[in-house]
LUMKE-637023 format. One line per 10 residues: number of its first residue (from 1); their letters; for each residue y, z, x of C-alpha. Coordinates in nm, 2 decimals. Layout:
REM LUMKE-637023
NUM> A> Y/Z/X ~ ...;
REM end
This chain:
REM LUMKE-637023
1> MYLGIDIGTS> 0.96/0.39/-1.35 ~ 0.89/0.07/-1.16 ~ 0.57/0.00/-0.95 ~ 0.57/-0.20/-0.63 ~ 0.23/-0.31/-0.49 ~ 0.20/-0.43/-0.13 ~ -0.14/-0.60/-0.06 ~ -0.16/-0.61/0.32 ~ -0.41/-0.72/0.59 ~ -0.53/-0.37/0.67;
11> GIRLVVINDN> -0.47/-0.18/0.34 ~ -0.27/-0.14/0.02 ~ 0.04/0.06/-0.05 ~ 0.18/0.16/-0.39 ~ 0.54/0.28/-0.44 ~ 0.70/0.40/-0.77 ~ 1.07/0.43/-0.80 ~ 1.30/0.54/-1.08 ~ 1.63/0.40/-1.22 ~ 1.82/0.56/-0.92;
21> EEIMAQLFGQ> 1.58/0.37/-0.69 ~ 1.44/0.70/-0.56 ~ 1.08/0.71/-0.45 ~ 0.88/0.91/-0.71 ~ 0.53/0.85/-0.57 ~ 0.37/0.65/-0.29 ~ 0.01/0.60/-0.18 ~ -0.16/0.41/0.10 ~ -0.53/0.32/0.14 ~ -0.70/0.13/0.42;
31> YQQIDEADQE> -0.99/-0.12/0.40 ~ -1.25/0.09/0.58 ~ -1.50/-0.20/0.61 ~ -1.27/-0.42/0.81 ~ -1.32/-0.43/1.19 ~ -1.03/-0.61/1.35 ~ -1.24/-0.65/1.67 ~ -1.48/-0.87/1.48 ~ -1.34/-1.22/1.50 ~ -1.50/-1.32/1.16;
41> QAISQDPMVW> -1.36/-1.02/0.98 ~ -1.02/-1.07/1.15 ~ -0.98/-1.41/0.99 ~ -1.15/-1.37/0.66 ~ -1.18/-1.08/0.42 ~ -1.37/-1.00/0.10 ~ -1.13/-0.99/-0.20 ~ -1.35/-0.75/-0.38 ~ -1.29/-0.50/-0.10 ~ -0.92/-0.53/-0.18;
51> WKLFLLLLEQ> -0.97/-0.49/-0.55 ~ -1.20/-0.18/-0.53 ~ -0.94/0.00/-0.31 ~ -0.66/-0.10/-0.55 ~ -0.85/0.05/-0.85 ~ -0.90/0.37/-0.65 ~ -0.54/0.40/-0.56 ~ -0.43/0.33/-0.92 ~ -0.65/0.62/-1.03 ~ -0.49/0.85/-0.77;
61> LNHQVPLKII> -0.14/0.73/-0.87 ~ -0.20/0.82/-1.23 ~ -0.23/1.19/-1.12 ~ 0.12/1.17/-0.96 ~ 0.30/0.95/-1.21 ~ 0.14/0.87/-1.54 ~ 0.08/0.49/-1.55 ~ 0.19/0.48/-1.92 ~ 0.55/0.55/-1.82 ~ 0.57/0.26/-1.58;
71> QKICIDGTSG> 0.78/-0.02/-1.73 ~ 0.75/-0.31/-1.48 ~ 0.51/-0.41/-1.20 ~ 0.57/-0.64/-0.90 ~ 0.33/-0.74/-0.63 ~ 0.37/-0.88/-0.28 ~ 0.10/-1.01/-0.05 ~ 0.04/-1.14/0.30 ~ 0.20/-1.49/0.34 ~ -0.06/-1.75/0.42;
81> TVLLLDHLHR> -0.37/-1.56/0.30 ~ -0.55/-1.79/0.06 ~ -0.85/-1.78/-0.18 ~ -1.08/-2.04/-0.34 ~ -1.17/-1.96/-0.70 ~ -1.44/-2.09/-0.93 ~ -1.38/-2.21/-1.29 ~ -1.37/-1.85/-1.41 ~ -1.12/-1.76/-1.13 ~ -1.38/-1.56/-0.94;
91> PIGKALMYHH> -1.36/-1.58/-0.55 ~ -1.58/-1.83/-0.38 ~ -1.67/-1.68/-0.05 ~ -1.41/-1.48/0.15 ~ -1.03/-1.52/0.16 ~ -0.89/-1.69/0.47 ~ -0.63/-1.46/0.63 ~ -0.28/-1.56/0.74 ~ -0.38/-1.62/1.10 ~ -0.69/-1.83/1.04;
101> SQAVEEAKQI> -0.61/-2.13/1.26 ~ -0.93/-2.35/1.24 ~ -0.79/-2.61/1.01 ~ -0.67/-2.83/1.29 ~ -0.80/-3.16/1.15 ~ -0.67/-3.07/0.80 ~ -0.32/-3.02/0.95 ~ -0.34/-3.37/1.09 ~ -0.44/-3.50/0.75 ~ -0.13/-3.33/0.59;
111> KNFAPGDFPF> 0.10/-3.49/0.84 ~ -0.01/-3.83/0.73 ~ 0.14/-3.77/0.38 ~ 0.39/-3.49/0.40 ~ 0.75/-3.61/0.41 ~ 1.05/-3.45/0.59 ~ 1.08/-3.10/0.75 ~ 0.84/-2.87/0.58 ~ 0.65/-2.56/0.71 ~ 0.30/-2.65/0.59;
121> ASAESTLAKI> 0.19/-2.91/0.85 ~ 0.02/-2.66/1.09 ~ -0.34/-2.53/1.12 ~ -0.22/-2.19/1.00 ~ -0.04/-2.32/0.68 ~ -0.19/-2.23/0.34 ~ -0.22/-2.59/0.25 ~ -0.43/-2.67/0.56 ~ -0.65/-2.37/0.49 ~ -0.70/-2.50/0.13;
131> LWLIKHHQAY> -0.83/-2.83/0.26 ~ -1.05/-2.64/0.50 ~ -1.20/-2.44/0.21 ~ -1.25/-2.76/0.01 ~ -1.44/-2.92/0.30 ~ -1.65/-2.62/0.39 ~ -1.75/-2.53/0.04 ~ -1.77/-2.89/-0.08 ~ -1.56/-2.78/-0.38 ~ -1.37/-3.08/-0.51;
141> SNVYFCNQAD> -1.35/-3.00/-0.88 ~ -1.35/-2.70/-1.12 ~ -1.20/-2.48/-0.85 ~ -0.86/-2.32/-0.81 ~ -0.65/-2.21/-0.51 ~ -0.41/-1.91/-0.49 ~ -0.25/-1.67/-0.25 ~ -0.34/-1.31/-0.21 ~ -0.07/-1.17/-0.44 ~ -0.15/-1.44/-0.70;
151> WFYYQLSQQY> -0.51/-1.33/-0.74 ~ -0.40/-0.97/-0.81 ~ -0.17/-1.09/-1.08 ~ -0.46/-1.27/-1.24 ~ -0.69/-0.97/-1.20 ~ -0.44/-0.76/-1.39 ~ -0.34/-1.01/-1.66 ~ -0.66/-1.21/-1.70 ~ -0.45/-1.49/-1.83 ~ -0.29/-1.73/-1.59;
161> LISDTNNVLK> -0.26/-1.80/-1.22 ~ 0.10/-1.74/-1.13 ~ 0.28/-1.74/-0.80 ~ 0.63/-1.73/-0.66 ~ 0.85/-1.96/-0.45 ~ 0.81/-1.75/-0.13 ~ 0.43/-1.74/-0.14 ~ 0.39/-2.11/-0.22 ~ 0.62/-2.23/0.05 ~ 0.33/-2.28/0.30;
171> MGYDVKNACW> 0.12/-2.43/0.02 ~ 0.35/-2.73/0.01 ~ 0.54/-2.65/-0.30 ~ 0.86/-2.86/-0.34 ~ 1.12/-2.58/-0.39 ~ 1.41/-2.82/-0.42 ~ 1.26/-3.00/-0.72 ~ 1.06/-2.70/-0.84 ~ 0.72/-2.88/-0.86 ~ 0.40/-2.95/-0.68;
181> PQWFDQLRIS> 0.45/-3.28/-0.50 ~ 0.29/-3.61/-0.61 ~ 0.15/-3.68/-0.26 ~ -0.10/-3.40/-0.32 ~ -0.30/-3.66/-0.50 ~ -0.37/-3.82/-0.16 ~ -0.53/-3.49/-0.06 ~ -0.74/-3.47/-0.38 ~ -0.56/-3.16/-0.50 ~ -0.43/-3.14/-0.86;
191> SLQLPKVFQP> -0.14/-2.93/-0.97 ~ -0.37/-2.80/-1.24 ~ -0.57/-2.63/-0.96 ~ -0.26/-2.44/-0.84 ~ -0.05/-2.15/-0.98 ~ 0.25/-2.18/-1.20 ~ 0.55/-2.09/-0.99 ~ 0.84/-1.85/-1.07 ~ 1.13/-1.71/-0.87 ~ 1.07/-1.37/-0.71;
201> GRLLPYKHSN> 1.19/-1.10/-0.95 ~ 1.16/-1.32/-1.26 ~ 1.03/-1.13/-1.56 ~ 0.71/-1.32/-1.65 ~ 0.72/-1.47/-2.00 ~ 0.37/-1.35/-2.09 ~ 0.23/-1.05/-2.27 ~ -0.03/-0.87/-2.07 ~ -0.24/-0.66/-2.32 ~ -0.52/-0.66/-2.06;
211> LEQFGFSKEV> -0.31/-0.41/-1.85 ~ -0.39/-0.13/-2.11 ~ -0.74/-0.11/-1.97 ~ -0.60/0.02/-1.64 ~ -0.40/0.29/-1.81 ~ -0.06/0.11/-1.85 ~ 0.12/0.10/-2.18 ~ 0.15/-0.20/-2.42 ~ 0.51/-0.25/-2.32 ~ 0.46/-0.28/-1.94;
221> RLVAGTTDST> 0.57/-0.62/-1.80 ~ 0.48/-0.81/-1.48 ~ 0.75/-0.94/-1.26 ~ 0.70/-1.23/-1.02 ~ 0.65/-1.11/-0.66 ~ 0.70/-1.24/-0.31 ~ 0.55/-1.23/0.04 ~ 0.52/-0.90/0.23 ~ 0.78/-1.00/0.49 ~ 1.04/-1.10/0.22;
231> AAIYASRAAQ> 0.97/-0.78/0.02 ~ 1.05/-0.58/0.33 ~ 1.38/-0.77/0.36 ~ 1.46/-0.69/0.00 ~ 1.39/-0.32/0.09 ~ 1.63/-0.35/0.38 ~ 1.91/-0.42/0.13 ~ 2.02/-0.75/0.30 ~ 2.20/-0.92/0.01 ~ 2.51/-1.13/0.10;
241> PGDAITSLGS> 2.55/-1.46/0.30 ~ 2.59/-1.36/0.66 ~ 2.36/-1.06/0.64 ~ 2.11/-1.11/0.93 ~ 1.77/-0.95/0.96 ~ 1.60/-0.91/1.30 ~ 1.24/-0.79/1.31 ~ 1.16/-0.64/1.64 ~ 0.78/-0.62/1.60 ~ 0.51/-0.79/1.80;
251> TLVTKVVSTK> 0.72/-1.10/1.78 ~ 1.09/-1.15/1.74 ~ 1.18/-1.29/1.39 ~ 1.54/-1.37/1.30 ~ 1.67/-1.46/0.95 ~ 2.00/-1.50/0.78 ~ 2.10/-1.49/0.41 ~ 2.26/-1.84/0.35 ~ 2.41/-2.02/0.06 ~ 2.21/-2.34/0.15;
261> PINRREYGIY> 1.87/-2.41/0.30 ~ 1.82/-2.55/0.65 ~ 1.48/-2.70/0.74 ~ 1.46/-2.84/1.10 ~ 1.10/-2.86/1.22 ~ 1.21/-2.98/1.56 ~ 1.38/-2.64/1.61 ~ 1.12/-2.43/1.43 ~ 1.37/-2.35/1.15 ~ 1.26/-2.31/0.78;
271> SQPFGQYWLI> 1.41/-2.18/0.46 ~ 1.29/-1.99/0.16 ~ 1.45/-1.88/-0.17 ~ 1.61/-1.54/-0.17 ~ 1.76/-1.46/-0.51 ~ 2.05/-1.70/-0.56 ~ 2.06/-1.76/-0.19 ~ 1.82/-1.87/0.09 ~ 1.67/-1.70/0.39 ~ 1.69/-1.93/0.70;
281> GGGSNSGGKV> 1.55/-1.86/1.04 ~ 1.25/-1.87/1.26 ~ 1.02/-1.67/1.49 ~ 1.01/-1.65/1.87 ~ 0.69/-1.59/2.07 ~ 0.88/-1.32/2.26 ~ 0.89/-0.97/2.13 ~ 0.72/-0.63/2.14 ~ 0.39/-0.77/2.26 ~ 0.55/-0.86/2.59;
291> IKHFFTPSQM> 0.68/-0.51/2.63 ~ 0.34/-0.35/2.54 ~ 0.17/-0.58/2.79 ~ 0.36/-0.42/3.08 ~ 0.43/-0.06/2.96 ~ 0.24/0.22/2.79 ~ 0.40/0.41/2.49 ~ 0.48/0.71/2.72 ~ 0.64/0.48/2.98 ~ 0.85/0.31/2.71;
301> KAYTSMIRPD> 0.97/0.65/2.59 ~ 1.06/0.77/2.94 ~ 1.23/0.44/3.05 ~ 1.43/0.42/2.73 ~ 1.63/0.73/2.83 ~ 1.71/0.55/3.16 ~ 1.85/0.23/3.00 ~ 2.22/0.17/3.09 ~ 2.38/-0.05/2.82 ~ 2.71/-0.03/3.02;
311> KLLNLSYYPL> 2.54/-0.17/3.34 ~ 2.34/-0.48/3.24 ~ 2.11/-0.63/3.50 ~ 2.17/-0.99/3.38 ~ 1.85/-1.13/3.53 ~ 1.83/-1.40/3.26 ~ 1.47/-1.32/3.17 ~ 1.28/-1.52/2.90 ~ 1.00/-1.27/2.82 ~ 0.69/-1.46/2.72;
321> LEKGERFPEN> 0.32/-1.38/2.79 ~ 0.22/-1.74/2.82 ~ 0.37/-2.09/2.81 ~ 0.52/-2.20/2.48 ~ 0.80/-2.11/2.24 ~ 0.87/-2.17/1.87 ~ 1.23/-2.06/1.81 ~ 1.52/-2.09/1.90 ~ 1.36/-2.36/2.12 ~ 1.05/-2.53/1.98;
331> NRHKEPKLEP> 0.89/-2.61/2.31 ~ 0.52/-2.57/2.38 ~ 0.60/-2.62/2.75 ~ 0.85/-2.34/2.77 ~ 0.77/-2.12/3.08 ~ 0.80/-1.74/3.09 ~ 1.07/-1.61/3.32 ~ 1.01/-1.25/3.43 ~ 1.15/-1.27/3.79 ~ 1.31/-1.15/4.00;
341> RPEQDHQFFQ> 1.14/-0.81/3.94 ~ 1.35/-0.51/4.02 ~ 1.20/-0.24/4.25 ~ 1.23/0.02/3.98 ~ 1.00/-0.01/3.67 ~ 1.27/0.13/3.44 ~ 1.50/-0.16/3.54 ~ 1.22/-0.41/3.48 ~ 1.19/-0.25/3.13 ~ 1.56/-0.29/3.07;
351> AILEGIADIE> 1.56/-0.65/3.20 ~ 1.29/-0.74/2.95 ~ 1.49/-0.59/2.66 ~ 1.80/-0.78/2.78 ~ 1.60/-1.10/2.78 ~ 1.47/-1.05/2.42 ~ 1.83/-0.97/2.31 ~ 1.95/-1.30/2.47 ~ 1.68/-1.48/2.27 ~ 1.80/-1.31/1.95;
361> AASYQKLMRL> 2.16/-1.40/2.02 ~ 2.06/-1.76/2.10 ~ 1.86/-1.77/1.77 ~ 2.16/-1.68/1.56 ~ 2.39/-1.91/1.75 ~ 2.15/-2.20/1.68 ~ 2.14/-2.12/1.31 ~ 2.52/-2.11/1.30 ~ 2.55/-2.44/1.49 ~ 2.32/-2.61/1.24;
371> GGPKINRVIT> 2.52/-2.51/0.94 ~ 2.42/-2.15/0.88 ~ 2.68/-1.88/0.79 ~ 2.87/-1.67/1.03 ~ 2.68/-1.35/1.10 ~ 2.85/-1.04/0.95 ~ 2.60/-0.78/1.05 ~ 2.24/-0.75/1.18 ~ 1.99/-0.53/1.00 ~ 1.71/-0.43/1.23;
381> MGGGACNRQW> 1.35/-0.38/1.13 ~ 1.02/-0.32/1.32 ~ 0.92/-0.07/1.59 ~ 1.20/-0.17/1.82 ~ 1.46/-0.07/1.56 ~ 1.43/0.29/1.67 ~ 1.56/0.22/2.03 ~ 1.93/0.31/2.02 ~ 2.00/0.20/2.37 ~ 1.85/-0.14/2.31;
391> QQIRQDKLGV> 2.05/-0.16/1.98 ~ 2.37/-0.11/2.19 ~ 2.27/-0.39/2.43 ~ 2.19/-0.62/2.13 ~ 2.51/-0.53/1.95 ~ 2.72/-0.62/2.26 ~ 2.55/-0.95/2.31 ~ 2.57/-1.04/1.94 ~ 2.92/-0.93/1.89 ~ 2.86/-0.78/1.55;
401> LCCKAKQTEA> 2.74/-0.45/1.41 ~ 2.37/-0.38/1.45 ~ 2.21/-0.12/1.22 ~ 1.86/0.01/1.15 ~ 1.73/-0.06/0.80 ~ 1.70/0.26/0.61 ~ 1.40/0.13/0.42 ~ 1.15/-0.14/0.53 ~ 0.84/-0.08/0.32 ~ 0.73/-0.40/0.15;
411> AYGAALLAKS> 0.60/-0.20/-0.15 ~ 0.95/-0.05/-0.19 ~ 1.10/-0.39/-0.19 ~ 0.85/-0.50/-0.45 ~ 0.95/-0.20/-0.66 ~ 1.32/-0.30/-0.63 ~ 1.23/-0.65/-0.75 ~ 1.04/-0.50/-1.05 ~ 1.35/-0.29/-1.14 ~ 1.60/-0.57/-1.10;
421> SAPRCHSD> 1.40/-0.83/-1.29 ~ 1.64/-1.09/-1.16 ~ 1.73/-1.39/-1.38 ~ 1.62/-1.73/-1.26 ~ 1.83/-1.85/-0.97 ~ 1.68/-2.18/-0.87 ~ 1.50/-2.39/-1.13 ~ 1.17/-2.24/-1.24;
REM end
């Protein structure tokens, strides 16, 4: 049995699979204390709330699958959620969530020292949030910094702070040279304050006798994890160069499995390790949030049956709610285009879907032009993946097979990583 643990922004999910990769048990619990309408709670959370819920779920899981028969454990967490720890690795204050964006001055500070095209020179980056925590807590020594998943690994093992190459990407980790960069000295951050980094799926070389107190056996092993979004991609079974993954959620995210990394800040493109390959891509500001702005769920359901993939409207929409785009065009002045508006609402609905499909196609074309692989197929995730008519429109515009991912749960992807215990791929 293999346990995957997904630490999310609203709750925690546990999935146990067997050698045949069948789900033997799964549990979900929500953080009841968190009010997303409260701005402060939306951008910061108490880690002990996470931990108490996790312990409760472990106790419940033990009634479904005895913890003693679990062989390996892998954890994923929200990318960009960061904690400040004291010298005993206890949280100092609350964790800053992935969308905390108040570290504007800190982002400017990073740009003074950060070389090349890297995804950590923004106010939402983990590194900027670390500098924000240092400043606001006046914590310059005897402190540590880690991601959400990293802290859970420490809580379970009580030995070391460990992380993975996906979670530390926005922290400023140098994936190419497998080290924390020397220019961190200019930011007054020591590598000793940061986790030791491993490849996702790497069997950790430590014994974790502390795990027995939770009900696990002496033989259980921890496996290096990943971010929640990457765990979901593992769950989707994207595996070979040319496999593309489109997430049709609130925003449109497009990624491709590639044999080489591509980092082009001017286009909003970044790369992250993915087994022996790389995931390259970016995220648009278009997506499901535009659709939800104009239509209710009942309208979307009704209008979907009226979509005509064989009769495209071709109105060349660029569906945005406000000015500004990230990818495939990194342009903060990019204007929305939602005109001319057809007389019939169902046609307006179809025109928006066509516009998002055009952005998706342009995204993959941009990646291929910049050296990415030829797209072989597109695996679709997110709420929009259920719309078969939209899938046909997208498939026609992309010119390749589009299919819905059979499994997208991040916890399932983490369980697959635990089972595979992949050998090191890039240098650890």
